[in-house]
mmJSON file of the N, C-alpha and C atoms, coordinates in Angstrom:
{"data_MODEL":{"atom_site":{
"group_PDB":["ATOM","ATOM","ATOM","ATOM","ATOM","ATOM","ATOM","ATOM","ATOM","ATOM","ATOM","ATOM","ATOM","ATOM","ATOM","ATOM","ATOM","ATOM","ATOM","ATOM","ATOM","ATOM","ATOM","ATOM","ATOM","ATOM","ATOM","ATOM","ATOM","ATOM","ATOM","ATOM","ATOM","ATOM","ATOM","ATOM","ATOM","ATOM","ATOM","ATOM","ATOM","ATOM","ATOM","ATOM","ATOM","ATOM","ATOM","ATOM","ATOM","ATOM","ATOM","ATOM","ATOM","ATOM","ATOM","ATOM","ATOM","ATOM","ATOM","ATOM","ATOM","ATOM","ATOM","ATOM","ATOM","ATOM","ATOM","ATOM","ATOM","ATOM","ATOM","ATOM","ATOM","ATOM","ATOM","ATOM","ATOM","ATOM","ATOM","ATOM","ATOM","ATOM","ATOM","ATOM","ATOM","ATOM","ATOM","ATOM","ATOM","ATOM","ATOM","ATOM","ATOM","ATOM","ATOM","ATOM","ATOM","ATOM","ATOM","ATOM","ATOM","ATOM","ATOM","ATOM","ATOM","ATOM","ATOM","ATOM","ATOM","ATOM","ATOM","ATOM","ATOM","ATOM","ATOM","ATOM","ATOM","ATOM","ATOM","ATOM","ATOM","ATOM","ATOM","ATOM","ATOM","ATOM","ATOM","ATOM","ATOM","ATOM","ATOM","ATOM","ATOM","ATOM","ATOM","ATOM","ATOM","ATOM","ATOM","ATOM","ATOM","ATOM","ATOM","ATOM","ATOM","ATOM","ATOM","ATOM","ATOM","ATOM","ATOM","ATOM","ATOM","ATOM","ATOM","ATOM","ATOM","ATOM","ATOM","ATOM","ATOM","ATOM","ATOM","ATOM","ATOM","ATOM","ATOM","ATOM","ATOM","ATOM","ATOM","ATOM","ATOM","ATOM","ATOM","ATOM","ATOM","ATOM","ATOM","ATOM","ATOM","ATOM","ATOM","ATOM","ATOM","ATOM","ATOM","ATOM","ATOM","ATOM","ATOM","ATOM","ATOM","ATOM","ATOM","ATOM","ATOM","ATOM","ATOM","ATOM","ATOM","ATOM","ATOM","ATOM","ATOM","ATOM","ATOM","ATOM","ATOM","ATOM","ATOM","ATOM","ATOM","ATOM","ATOM","ATOM","ATOM","ATOM","ATOM","ATOM","ATOM","ATOM","ATOM","ATOM","ATOM","ATOM","ATOM","ATOM","ATOM","ATOM","ATOM","ATOM","ATOM","ATOM","ATOM","ATOM","ATOM","ATOM","ATOM","ATOM"],
"id":[1,2,3,4,5,6,7,8,9,10,11,12,13,14,15,16,17,18,19,20,21,22,23,24,25,26,27,28,29,30,31,32,33,34,35,36,37,38,39,40,41,42,43,44,45,46,47,48,49,50,51,52,53,54,55,56,57,58,59,60,61,62,63,64,65,66,67,68,69,70,71,72,73,74,75,76,77,78,79,80,81,82,83,84,85,86,87,88,89,90,91,92,93,94,95,96,97,98,99,100,101,102,103,104,105,106,107,108,109,110,111,112,113,114,115,116,117,118,119,120,121,122,123,124,125,126,127,128,129,130,131,132,133,134,135,136,137,138,139,140,141,142,143,144,145,146,147,148,149,150,151,152,153,154,155,156,157,158,159,160,161,162,163,164,165,166,167,168,169,170,171,172,173,174,175,176,177,178,179,180,181,182,183,184,185,186,187,188,189,190,191,192,193,194,195,196,197,198,199,200,201,202,203,204,205,206,207,208,209,210,211,212,213,214,215,216,217,218,219,220,221,222,223,224,225,226,227,228,229,230,231,232,233,234,235,236,237,238,239,240],
"type_symbol":["N","C","C","N","C","C","N","C","C","N","C","C","N","C","C","N","C","C","N","C","C","N","C","C","N","C","C","N","C","C","N","C","C","N","C","C","N","C","C","N","C","C","N","C","C","N","C","C","N","C","C","N","C","C","N","C","C","N","C","C","N","C","C","N","C","C","N","C","C","N","C","C","N","C","C","N","C","C","N","C","C","N","C","C","N","C","C","N","C","C","N","C","C","N","C","C","N","C","C","N","C","C","N","C","C","N","C","C","N","C","C","N","C","C","N","C","C","N","C","C","N","C","C","N","C","C","N","C","C","N","C","C","N","C","C","N","C","C","N","C","C","N","C","C","N","C","C","N","C","C","N","C","C","N","C","C","N","C","C","N","C","C","N","C","C","N","C","C","N","C","C","N","C","C","N","C","C","N","C","C","N","C","C","N","C","C","N","C","C","N","C","C","N","C","C","N","C","C","N","C","C","N","C","C","N","C","C","N","C","C","N","C","C","N","C","C","N","C","C","N","C","C","N","C","C","N","C","C","N","C","C","N","C","C","N","C","C","N","C","C"],
"label_atom_id":["N","CA","C","N","CA","C","N","CA","C","N","CA","C","N","CA","C","N","CA","C","N","CA","C","N","CA","C","N","CA","C","N","CA","C","N","CA","C","N","CA","C","N","CA","C","N","CA","C","N","CA","C","N","CA","C","N","CA","C","N","CA","C","N","CA","C","N","CA","C","N","CA","C","N","CA","C","N","CA","C","N","CA","C","N","CA","C","N","CA","C","N","CA","C","N","CA","C","N","CA","C","N","CA","C","N","CA","C","N","CA","C","N","CA","C","N","CA","C","N","CA","C","N","CA","C","N","CA","C","N","CA","C","N","CA","C","N","CA","C","N","CA","C","N","CA","C","N","CA","C","N","CA","C","N","CA","C","N","CA","C","N","CA","C","N","CA","C","N","CA","C","N","CA","C","N","CA","C","N","CA","C","N","CA","C","N","CA","C","N","CA","C","N","CA","C","N","CA","C","N","CA","C","N","CA","C","N","CA","C","N","CA","C","N","CA","C","N","CA","C","N","CA","C","N","CA","C","N","CA","C","N","CA","C","N","CA","C","N","CA","C","N","CA","C","N","CA","C","N","CA","C","N","CA","C","N","CA","C","N","CA","C","N","CA","C","N","CA","C","N","CA","C","N","CA","C","N","CA","C"],
"label_alt_id":[null,null,null,null,null,null,null,null,null,null,null,null,null,null,null,null,null,null,null,null,null,null,null,null,null,null,null,null,null,null,null,null,null,null,null,null,null,null,null,null,null,null,null,null,null,null,null,null,null,null,null,null,null,null,null,null,null,null,null,null,null,null,null,null,null,null,null,null,null,null,null,null,null,null,null,null,null,null,null,null,null,null,null,null,null,null,null,null,null,null,null,null,null,null,null,null,null,null,null,null,null,null,null,null,null,null,null,null,null,null,null,null,null,null,null,null,null,null,null,null,null,null,null,null,null,null,null,null,null,null,null,null,null,null,null,null,null,null,null,null,null,null,null,null,null,null,null,null,null,null,null,null,null,null,null,null,null,null,null,null,null,null,null,null,null,null,null,null,null,null,null,null,null,null,null,null,null,null,null,null,null,null,null,null,null,null,null,null,null,null,null,null,null,null,null,null,null,null,null,null,null,null,null,null,null,null,null,null,null,null,null,null,null,null,null,null,null,null,null,null,null,null,null,null,null,null,null,null,null,null,null,null,null,null,null,null,null,null,null,null],
"label_comp_id":["UNK","UNK","UNK","UNK","UNK","UNK","UNK","UNK","UNK","UNK","UNK","UNK","UNK","UNK","UNK","UNK","UNK","UNK","UNK","UNK","UNK","UNK","UNK","UNK","UNK","UNK","UNK","UNK","UNK","UNK","UNK","UNK","UNK","UNK","UNK","UNK","UNK","UNK","UNK","UNK","UNK","UNK","UNK","UNK","UNK","UNK","UNK","UNK","UNK","UNK","UNK","UNK","UNK","UNK","UNK","UNK","UNK","UNK","UNK","UNK","UNK","UNK","UNK","UNK","UNK","UNK","UNK","UNK","UNK","UNK","UNK","UNK","UNK","UNK","UNK","UNK","UNK","UNK","UNK","UNK","UNK","UNK","UNK","UNK","UNK","UNK","UNK","UNK","UNK","UNK","UNK","UNK","UNK","UNK","UNK","UNK","UNK","UNK","UNK","UNK","UNK","UNK","UNK","UNK","UNK","UNK","UNK","UNK","UNK","UNK","UNK","UNK","UNK","UNK","UNK","UNK","UNK","UNK","UNK","UNK","UNK","UNK","UNK","UNK","UNK","UNK","UNK","UNK","UNK","UNK","UNK","UNK","UNK","UNK","UNK","UNK","UNK","UNK","UNK","UNK","UNK","UNK","UNK","UNK","UNK","UNK","UNK","UNK","UNK","UNK","UNK","UNK","UNK","UNK","UNK","UNK","UNK","UNK","UNK","UNK","UNK","UNK","UNK","UNK","UNK","UNK","UNK","UNK","UNK","UNK","UNK","UNK","UNK","UNK","UNK","UNK","UNK","UNK","UNK","UNK","UNK","UNK","UNK","UNK","UNK","UNK","UNK","UNK","UNK","UNK","UNK","UNK","UNK","UNK","UNK","UNK","UNK","UNK","UNK","UNK","UNK","UNK","UNK","UNK","UNK","UNK","UNK","UNK","UNK","UNK","UNK","UNK","UNK","UNK","UNK","UNK","UNK","UNK","UNK","UNK","UNK","UNK","UNK","UNK","UNK","UNK","UNK","UNK","UNK","UNK","UNK","UNK","UNK","UNK","UNK","UNK","UNK","UNK","UNK","UNK"],
"label_asym_id":["A","A","A","A","A","A","A","A","A","A","A","A","A","A","A","A","A","A","A","A","A","A","A","A","A","A","A","A","A","A","A","A","A","A","A","A","A","A","A","A","A","A","A","A","A","A","A","A","A","A","A","A","A","A","A","A","A","A","A","A","A","A","A","A","A","A","A","A","A","A","A","A","A","A","A","A","A","A","A","A","A","A","A","A","A","A","A","A","A","A","A","A","A","A","A","A","A","A","A","A","A","A","A","A","A","A","A","A","A","A","A","A","A","A","A","A","A","A","A","A","A","A","A","A","A","A","A","A","A","A","A","A","A","A","A","A","A","A","A","A","A","A","A","A","A","A","A","A","A","A","A","A","A","A","A","A","A","A","A","A","A","A","A","A","A","A","A","A","A","A","A","A","A","A","A","A","A","A","A","A","A","A","A","A","A","A","A","A","A","A","A","A","A","A","A","A","A","A","A","A","A","A","A","A","A","A","A","A","A","A","A","A","A","A","A","A","A","A","A","A","A","A","A","A","A","A","A","A","A","A","A","A","A","A","A","A","A","A","A","A"],
"label_entity_id":["1","1","1","1","1","1","1","1","1","1","1","1","1","1","1","1","1","1","1","1","1","1","1","1","1","1","1","1","1","1","1","1","1","1","1","1","1","1","1","1","1","1","1","1","1","1","1","1","1","1","1","1","1","1","1","1","1","1","1","1","1","1","1","1","1","1","1","1","1","1","1","1","1","1","1","1","1","1","1","1","1","1","1","1","1","1","1","1","1","1","1","1","1","1","1","1","1","1","1","1","1","1","1","1","1","1","1","1","1","1","1","1","1","1","1","1","1","1","1","1","1","1","1","1","1","1","1","1","1","1","1","1","1","1","1","1","1","1","1","1","1","1","1","1","1","1","1","1","1","1","1","1","1","1","1","1","1","1","1","1","1","1","1","1","1","1","1","1","1","1","1","1","1","1","1","1","1","1","1","1","1","1","1","1","1","1","1","1","1","1","1","1","1","1","1","1","1","1","1","1","1","1","1","1","1","1","1","1","1","1","1","1","1","1","1","1","1","1","1","1","1","1","1","1","1","1","1","1","1","1","1","1","1","1","1","1","1","1","1","1"],
"label_seq_id":[1,1,1,2,2,2,3,3,3,4,4,4,5,5,5,6,6,6,7,7,7,8,8,8,9,9,9,10,10,10,11,11,11,12,12,12,13,13,13,14,14,14,15,15,15,16,16,16,17,17,17,18,18,18,19,19,19,20,20,20,21,21,21,22,22,22,23,23,23,24,24,24,25,25,25,26,26,26,27,27,27,28,28,28,29,29,29,30,30,30,31,31,31,32,32,32,33,33,33,34,34,34,35,35,35,36,36,36,37,37,37,38,38,38,39,39,39,40,40,40,41,41,41,42,42,42,43,43,43,44,44,44,45,45,45,46,46,46,47,47,47,48,48,48,49,49,49,50,50,50,51,51,51,52,52,52,53,53,53,54,54,54,55,55,55,56,56,56,57,57,57,58,58,58,59,59,59,60,60,60,61,61,61,62,62,62,63,63,63,64,64,64,65,65,65,66,66,66,67,67,67,68,68,68,69,69,69,70,70,70,71,71,71,72,72,72,73,73,73,74,74,74,75,75,75,76,76,76,77,77,77,78,78,78,79,79,79,80,80,80],
"pdbx_PDB_ins_code":[null,null,null,null,null,null,null,null,null,null,null,null,null,null,null,null,null,null,null,null,null,null,null,null,null,null,null,null,null,null,null,null,null,null,null,null,null,null,null,null,null,null,null,null,null,null,null,null,null,null,null,null,null,null,null,null,null,null,null,null,null,null,null,null,null,null,null,null,null,null,null,null,null,null,null,null,null,null,null,null,null,null,null,null,null,null,null,null,null,null,null,null,null,null,null,null,null,null,null,null,null,null,null,null,null,null,null,null,null,null,null,null,null,null,null,null,null,null,null,null,null,null,null,null,null,null,null,null,null,null,null,null,null,null,null,null,null,null,null,null,null,null,null,null,null,null,null,null,null,null,null,null,null,null,null,null,null,null,null,null,null,null,null,null,null,null,null,null,null,null,null,null,null,null,null,null,null,null,null,null,null,null,null,null,null,null,null,null,null,null,null,null,null,null,null,null,null,null,null,null,null,null,null,null,null,null,null,null,null,null,null,null,null,null,null,null,null,null,null,null,null,null,null,null,null,null,null,null,null,null,null,null,null,null,null,null,null,null,null,null],
"Cartn_x":[10.047,8.635,7.902,6.946,6.209,5.143,4.963,3.919,2.619,1.468,0.192,-0.08,-0.681,-1.007,-2.469,-2.737,-4.122,-4.77,-5.914,-6.629,-8.032,-8.475,-9.848,-10.735,-11.908,-12.836,-13.974,-13.89,-14.959,-14.611,-13.616,-13.237,-12.405,-11.965,-11.117,-11.869,-13.177,-13.961,-13.85,-13.751,-13.631,-15.01,-15.256,-16.477,-17.737,-17.731,-18.959,-19.048,-17.992,-17.991,-18.741,-19.157,-19.812,-18.809,-18.98,-18.151,-18.698,-17.819,-18.286,-19.36,-20.397,-21.471,-22.525,-22.343,-23.318,-23.922,-25.231,-25.94,-26.462,-26.558,-27.156,-28.642,-29.189,-30.613,-31.376,-32.023,-32.713,-34.173,-34.928,-36.302,-36.324,-37.262,-37.388,-36.212,-35.72,-34.587,-35.133,-34.653,-35.083,-34.048,-34.331,-33.392,-33.219,-34.269,-34.165,-33.153,-32.965,-31.983,-30.566,-30.423,-29.12,-28.626,-29.514,-29.162,-29.827,-29.291,-29.878,-29.676,-30.559,-30.419,-30.772,-31.474,-31.815,-32.982,-33.919,-35.069,-36.219,-36.068,-37.121,-37.429,-38.617,-38.976,-38.484,-37.277,-36.66,-37.366,-37.949,-38.677,-39.891,-40.515,-41.67,-41.219,-40.088,-39.557,-39.048,-38.467,-37.932,-38.581,-39.805,-40.494,-40.022,-39.343,-38.922,-37.82,-38.023,-37.067,-35.703,-35.682,-34.396,-33.614,-34.292,-33.616,-33.098,-33.869,-33.414,-32.14,-32.126,-30.935,-29.731,-29.955,-28.873,-28.336,-29.209,-28.776,-28.027,-28.496,-27.807,-26.42,-26.316,-25.03,-24.058,-24.556,-23.705,-23.17,-24.005,-23.565,-22.528,-22.705,-21.731,-20.393,-20.431,-19.187,-18.485,-19.27,-18.693,-17.93,-18.521,-17.846,-16.582,-16.661,-15.497,-14.356,-14.688,-13.67,-13.027,-13.844,-13.291,-12.332,-12.708,-11.85,-10.55,-10.626,-9.441,-8.521,-9.091,-8.281,-7.629,-8.347,-7.781,-6.591,-6.712,-5.623,-4.415,-4.657,-3.555,-2.845,-3.605,-3.006,-2.136,-2.596,-1.837,-0.569,-0.677,0.47,1.485,0.997,1.875,2.633,1.942,2.593,3.692,3.508,4.492,5.753,5.657,6.801,7.615,7.057,7.717,8.29],
"Cartn_y":[37.025,36.77,37.525,36.846,37.454,38.389,39.513,40.466,40.041,40.198,39.854,40.75,40.164,40.9,41.305,42.578,43.042,42.655,42.034,41.599,42.18,42.525,42.998,41.817,41.812,40.71,41.12,42.314,42.78,42.605,41.769,41.533,42.652,43.589,44.669,45.807,45.761,46.815,48.1,49.202,50.489,51.052,51.307,51.986,51.153,49.973,49.206,48.036,47.764,46.592,46.813,45.715,45.76,45.419,46.015,45.641,44.356,43.577,42.348,42.689,41.893,42.096,43.082,43.692,44.663,44.161,44.195,43.76,44.966,44.808,45.861,45.935,47.128,47.289,46.78,45.648,45.01,44.811,44.39,44.009,42.636,41.823,40.488,39.612,38.801,37.918,36.569,36.087,34.804,33.742,32.955,31.922,30.826,30.575,29.553,29.951,31.259,31.765,31.648,31.864,31.82,30.387,29.504,28.095,27.244,27.29,26.561,25.061,24.312,22.862,22.169,22.846,22.264,21.299,21.581,20.706,21.024,22.042,22.456,23.934,24.339,25.754,26.414,26.95,27.531,28.801,29.548,30.761,30.426,29.329,28.899,28.293,27.607,26.981,28.023,29.115,30.194,31.522,31.807,33.024,34.3,34.184,35.355,36.12,37.421,38.242,38.316,38.426,38.526,37.218,36.092,34.807,34.67,35.157,35.149,35.974,37.15,37.995,37.291,36.613,35.887,34.777,33.996,32.907,33.444,34.563,35.168,35.641,36.266,36.752,35.596,34.501,33.326,32.791,32.713,32.228,33.173,34.471,35.433,35.275,35.107,34.933,33.639,32.61,31.326,31.488,32.231,32.475,33.311,34.313,35.153,34.353,33.454,32.621,31.695,31.106,30.233,31.001,32.214,33.037,33.363,33.705,34.024,32.81,31.635,30.426,30.06,30.264,30.004,30.919,32.178,33.137,32.734,32.22,31.75,30.561,29.645,28.486,28.915,29.863,30.353,31.038,31.837,32.543,31.537,30.491,29.478,28.71,28.407,27.705,28.556,29.85,30.751,30.867,30.592,30.695,29.411,28.324,27.053,26.463],
"Cartn_z":[117.159,117.272,116.164,115.518,114.424,114.944,114.273,114.621,113.952,114.632,114.002,112.806,111.8,110.584,110.648,110.422,110.423,109.105,109.187,107.984,108.003,106.809,106.67,106.376,106.968,106.736,105.809,105.249,104.378,102.903,102.62,101.237,100.661,101.496,101.03,100.366,100.365,99.724,100.529,99.841,100.517,100.819,102.093,102.499,102.487,101.889,101.786,102.736,103.494,104.353,105.648,106.248,107.542,108.619,109.778,110.9,111.492,112.135,112.76,113.779,113.804,114.76,114.314,113.141,112.659,111.354,111.281,110.085,109.321,108.022,107.214,107.56,107.507,107.78,106.568,106.746,105.636,105.983,104.99,105.22,105.867,105.466,106.025,105.595,106.495,106.227,105.772,104.641,104.097,104.448,105.488,105.926,104.874,104.1,103.05,101.986,101.794,100.839,101.411,102.707,103.354,103.512,103.948,104.177,103.1,101.916,100.775,100.908,100.294,100.253,101.553,102.431,103.725,103.608,102.737,102.566,103.508,104.351,105.275,105.055,105.449,105.388,106.67,106.616,107.804,108.258,107.339,107.717,108.571,108.271,109.064,110.394,110.378,111.579,112.576,112.056,112.892,112.483,112.911,112.473,113.175,114.317,115.087,114.355,114.151,113.399,114.079,115.402,116.09,115.97,115.977,115.793,114.362,113.403,112.005,111.86,112.511,112.461,113.072,114.196,114.859,113.963,113.359,112.473,111.255,110.721,109.577,109.988,111.152,111.631,111.883,112.44,112.674,111.356,110.351,109.038,108.432,108.588,108.072,108.784,110.092,110.854,110.463,110.21,109.796,108.474,107.544,106.264,106.455,107.331,107.595,108.217,109.129,109.772,108.741,107.87,106.821,105.916,105.531,104.688,105.399,106.678,107.458,107.573,107.852,107.974,106.644,105.565,104.24,103.982,104.376,104.2,105.046,106.235,107.082,106.453,105.86,105.211,104.041,103.259,102.111,102.591,103.636,104.187,104.742,105.397,105.971,104.875,103.776,102.662,102.041,102.033,101.459,102.309,103.598,104.504,104.58,104.139,104.356,103.155],
"occupancy":[1.0,1.0,1.0,1.0,1.0,1.0,1.0,1.0,1.0,1.0,1.0,1.0,1.0,1.0,1.0,1.0,1.0,1.0,1.0,1.0,1.0,1.0,1.0,1.0,1.0,1.0,1.0,1.0,1.0,1.0,1.0,1.0,1.0,1.0,1.0,1.0,1.0,1.0,1.0,1.0,1.0,1.0,1.0,1.0,1.0,1.0,1.0,1.0,1.0,1.0,1.0,1.0,1.0,1.0,1.0,1.0,1.0,1.0,1.0,1.0,1.0,1.0,1.0,1.0,1.0,1.0,1.0,1.0,1.0,1.0,1.0,1.0,1.0,1.0,1.0,1.0,1.0,1.0,1.0,1.0,1.0,1.0,1.0,1.0,1.0,1.0,1.0,1.0,1.0,1.0,1.0,1.0,1.0,1.0,1.0,1.0,1.0,1.0,1.0,1.0,1.0,1.0,1.0,1.0,1.0,1.0,1.0,1.0,1.0,1.0,1.0,1.0,1.0,1.0,1.0,1.0,1.0,1.0,1.0,1.0,1.0,1.0,1.0,1.0,1.0,1.0,1.0,1.0,1.0,1.0,1.0,1.0,1.0,1.0,1.0,1.0,1.0,1.0,1.0,1.0,1.0,1.0,1.0,1.0,1.0,1.0,1.0,1.0,1.0,1.0,1.0,1.0,1.0,1.0,1.0,1.0,1.0,1.0,1.0,1.0,1.0,1.0,1.0,1.0,1.0,1.0,1.0,1.0,1.0,1.0,1.0,1.0,1.0,1.0,1.0,1.0,1.0,1.0,1.0,1.0,1.0,1.0,1.0,1.0,1.0,1.0,1.0,1.0,1.0,1.0,1.0,1.0,1.0,1.0,1.0,1.0,1.0,1.0,1.0,1.0,1.0,1.0,1.0,1.0,1.0,1.0,1.0,1.0,1.0,1.0,1.0,1.0,1.0,1.0,1.0,1.0,1.0,1.0,1.0,1.0,1.0,1.0,1.0,1.0,1.0,1.0,1.0,1.0,1.0,1.0,1.0,1.0,1.0,1.0,1.0,1.0,1.0,1.0,1.0,1.0],
"B_iso_or_equiv":[0.0,0.0,0.0,0.0,0.0,0.0,0.0,0.0,0.0,0.0,0.0,0.0,0.0,0.0,0.0,0.0,0.0,0.0,0.0,0.0,0.0,0.0,0.0,0.0,0.0,0.0,0.0,0.0,0.0,0.0,0.0,0.0,0.0,0.0,0.0,0.0,0.0,0.0,0.0,0.0,0.0,0.0,0.0,0.0,0.0,0.0,0.0,0.0,0.0,0.0,0.0,0.0,0.0,0.0,0.0,0.0,0.0,0.0,0.0,0.0,0.0,0.0,0.0,0.0,0.0,0.0,0.0,0.0,0.0,0.0,0.0,0.0,0.0,0.0,0.0,0.0,0.0,0.0,0.0,0.0,0.0,0.0,0.0,0.0,0.0,0.0,0.0,0.0,0.0,0.0,0.0,0.0,0.0,0.0,0.0,0.0,0.0,0.0,0.0,0.0,0.0,0.0,0.0,0.0,0.0,0.0,0.0,0.0,0.0,0.0,0.0,0.0,0.0,0.0,0.0,0.0,0.0,0.0,0.0,0.0,0.0,0.0,0.0,0.0,0.0,0.0,0.0,0.0,0.0,0.0,0.0,0.0,0.0,0.0,0.0,0.0,0.0,0.0,0.0,0.0,0.0,0.0,0.0,0.0,0.0,0.0,0.0,0.0,0.0,0.0,0.0,0.0,0.0,0.0,0.0,0.0,0.0,0.0,0.0,0.0,0.0,0.0,0.0,0.0,0.0,0.0,0.0,0.0,0.0,0.0,0.0,0.0,0.0,0.0,0.0,0.0,0.0,0.0,0.0,0.0,0.0,0.0,0.0,0.0,0.0,0.0,0.0,0.0,0.0,0.0,0.0,0.0,0.0,0.0,0.0,0.0,0.0,0.0,0.0,0.0,0.0,0.0,0.0,0.0,0.0,0.0,0.0,0.0,0.0,0.0,0.0,0.0,0.0,0.0,0.0,0.0,0.0,0.0,0.0,0.0,0.0,0.0,0.0,0.0,0.0,0.0,0.0,0.0,0.0,0.0,0.0,0.0,0.0,0.0,0.0,0.0,0.0,0.0,0.0,0.0],
"pdbx_formal_charge":[null,null,null,null,null,null,null,null,null,null,null,null,null,null,null,null,null,null,null,null,null,null,null,null,null,null,null,null,null,null,null,null,null,null,null,null,null,null,null,null,null,null,null,null,null,null,null,null,null,null,null,null,null,null,null,null,null,null,null,null,null,null,null,null,null,null,null,null,null,null,null,null,null,null,null,null,null,null,null,null,null,null,null,null,null,null,null,null,null,null,null,null,null,null,null,null,null,null,null,null,null,null,null,null,null,null,null,null,null,null,null,null,null,null,null,null,null,null,null,null,null,null,null,null,null,null,null,null,null,null,null,null,null,null,null,null,null,null,null,null,null,null,null,null,null,null,null,null,null,null,null,null,null,null,null,null,null,null,null,null,null,null,null,null,null,null,null,null,null,null,null,null,null,null,null,null,null,null,null,null,null,null,null,null,null,null,null,null,null,null,null,null,null,null,null,null,null,null,null,null,null,null,null,null,null,null,null,null,null,null,null,null,null,null,null,null,null,null,null,null,null,null,null,null,null,null,null,null,null,null,null,null,null,null,null,null,null,null,null,null],
"auth_seq_id":[1,1,1,2,2,2,3,3,3,4,4,4,5,5,5,6,6,6,7,7,7,8,8,8,9,9,9,10,10,10,11,11,11,12,12,12,13,13,13,14,14,14,15,15,15,16,16,16,17,17,17,18,18,18,19,19,19,20,20,20,21,21,21,22,22,22,23,23,23,24,24,24,25,25,25,26,26,26,27,27,27,28,28,28,29,29,29,30,30,30,31,31,31,32,32,32,33,33,33,34,34,34,35,35,35,36,36,36,37,37,37,38,38,38,39,39,39,40,40,40,41,41,41,42,42,42,43,43,43,44,44,44,45,45,45,46,46,46,47,47,47,48,48,48,49,49,49,50,50,50,51,51,51,52,52,52,53,53,53,54,54,54,55,55,55,56,56,56,57,57,57,58,58,58,59,59,59,60,60,60,61,61,61,62,62,62,63,63,63,64,64,64,65,65,65,66,66,66,67,67,67,68,68,68,69,69,69,70,70,70,71,71,71,72,72,72,73,73,73,74,74,74,75,75,75,76,76,76,77,77,77,78,78,78,79,79,79,80,80,80],
"auth_comp_id":["UNK","UNK","UNK","UNK","UNK","UNK","UNK","UNK","UNK","UNK","UNK","UNK","UNK","UNK","UNK","UNK","UNK","UNK","UNK","UNK","UNK","UNK","UNK","UNK","UNK","UNK","UNK","UNK","UNK","UNK","UNK","UNK","UNK","UNK","UNK","UNK","UNK","UNK","UNK","UNK","UNK","UNK","UNK","UNK","UNK","UNK","UNK","UNK","UNK","UNK","UNK","UNK","UNK","UNK","UNK","UNK","UNK","UNK","UNK","UNK","UNK","UNK","UNK","UNK","UNK","UNK","UNK","UNK","UNK","UNK","UNK","UNK","UNK","UNK","UNK","UNK","UNK","UNK","UNK","UNK","UNK","UNK","UNK","UNK","UNK","UNK","UNK","UNK","UNK","UNK","UNK","UNK","UNK","UNK","UNK","UNK","UNK","UNK","UNK","UNK","UNK","UNK","UNK","UNK","UNK","UNK","UNK","UNK","UNK","UNK","UNK","UNK","UNK","UNK","UNK","UNK","UNK","UNK","UNK","UNK","UNK","UNK","UNK","UNK","UNK","UNK","UNK","UNK","UNK","UNK","UNK","UNK","UNK","UNK","UNK","UNK","UNK","UNK","UNK","UNK","UNK","UNK","UNK","UNK","UNK","UNK","UNK","UNK","UNK","UNK","UNK","UNK","UNK","UNK","UNK","UNK","UNK","UNK","UNK","UNK","UNK","UNK","UNK","UNK","UNK","UNK","UNK","UNK","UNK","UNK","UNK","UNK","UNK","UNK","UNK","UNK","UNK","UNK","UNK","UNK","UNK","UNK","UNK","UNK","UNK","UNK","UNK","UNK","UNK","UNK","UNK","UNK","UNK","UNK","UNK","UNK","UNK","UNK","UNK","UNK","UNK","UNK","UNK","UNK","UNK","UNK","UNK","UNK","UNK","UNK","UNK","UNK","UNK","UNK","UNK","UNK","UNK","UNK","UNK","UNK","UNK","UNK","UNK","UNK","UNK","UNK","UNK","UNK","UNK","UNK","UNK","UNK","UNK","UNK","UNK","UNK","UNK","UNK","UNK","UNK"],
"auth_asym_id":["A","A","A","A","A","A","A","A","A","A","A","A","A","A","A","A","A","A","A","A","A","A","A","A","A","A","A","A","A","A","A","A","A","A","A","A","A","A","A","A","A","A","A","A","A","A","A","A","A","A","A","A","A","A","A","A","A","A","A","A","A","A","A","A","A","A","A","A","A","A","A","A","A","A","A","A","A","A","A","A","A","A","A","A","A","A","A","A","A","A","A","A","A","A","A","A","A","A","A","A","A","A","A","A","A","A","A","A","A","A","A","A","A","A","A","A","A","A","A","A","A","A","A","A","A","A","A","A","A","A","A","A","A","A","A","A","A","A","A","A","A","A","A","A","A","A","A","A","A","A","A","A","A","A","A","A","A","A","A","A","A","A","A","A","A","A","A","A","A","A","A","A","A","A","A","A","A","A","A","A","A","A","A","A","A","A","A","A","A","A","A","A","A","A","A","A","A","A","A","A","A","A","A","A","A","A","A","A","A","A","A","A","A","A","A","A","A","A","A","A","A","A","A","A","A","A","A","A","A","A","A","A","A","A","A","A","A","A","A","A"],
"auth_atom_id":["N","CA","C","N","CA","C","N","CA","C","N","CA","C","N","CA","C","N","CA","C","N","CA","C","N","CA","C","N","CA","C","N","CA","C","N","CA","C","N","CA","C","N","CA","C","N","CA","C","N","CA","C","N","CA","C","N","CA","C","N","CA","C","N","CA","C","N","CA","C","N","CA","C","N","CA","C","N","CA","C","N","CA","C","N","CA","C","N","CA","C","N","CA","C","N","CA","C","N","CA","C","N","CA","C","N","CA","C","N","CA","C","N","CA","C","N","CA","C","N","CA","C","N","CA","C","N","CA","C","N","CA","C","N","CA","C","N","CA","C","N","CA","C","N","CA","C","N","CA","C","N","CA","C","N","CA","C","N","CA","C","N","CA","C","N","CA","C","N","CA","C","N","CA","C","N","CA","C","N","CA","C","N","CA","C","N","CA","C","N","CA","C","N","CA","C","N","CA","C","N","CA","C","N","CA","C","N","CA","C","N","CA","C","N","CA","C","N","CA","C","N","CA","C","N","CA","C","N","CA","C","N","CA","C","N","CA","C","N","CA","C","N","CA","C","N","CA","C","N","CA","C","N","CA","C","N","CA","C","N","CA","C","N","CA","C","N","CA","C","N","CA","C","N","CA","C","N","CA","C"],
"pdbx_PDB_model_num":[1,1,1,1,1,1,1,1,1,1,1,1,1,1,1,1,1,1,1,1,1,1,1,1,1,1,1,1,1,1,1,1,1,1,1,1,1,1,1,1,1,1,1,1,1,1,1,1,1,1,1,1,1,1,1,1,1,1,1,1,1,1,1,1,1,1,1,1,1,1,1,1,1,1,1,1,1,1,1,1,1,1,1,1,1,1,1,1,1,1,1,1,1,1,1,1,1,1,1,1,1,1,1,1,1,1,1,1,1,1,1,1,1,1,1,1,1,1,1,1,1,1,1,1,1,1,1,1,1,1,1,1,1,1,1,1,1,1,1,1,1,1,1,1,1,1,1,1,1,1,1,1,1,1,1,1,1,1,1,1,1,1,1,1,1,1,1,1,1,1,1,1,1,1,1,1,1,1,1,1,1,1,1,1,1,1,1,1,1,1,1,1,1,1,1,1,1,1,1,1,1,1,1,1,1,1,1,1,1,1,1,1,1,1,1,1,1,1,1,1,1,1,1,1,1,1,1,1,1,1,1,1,1,1,1,1,1,1,1,1]
}}}
């Protein structure tokens, strides 16, 4: 049975990565910058700061999951 491999989701940077579920303390969050090409003013549509933080965190997790899945695909190709 294969042992699980521990992977870092912070890009391997030393000391500068964020833990899952934790956001950097920032000023105002610009949703239009995070979700480019939407065609709507997302900051006006979602003015609540806590909702902006939630949407930003969801987008970050989505990117982390994609990176993790890509790494699994590469690892799988190497074994077969």
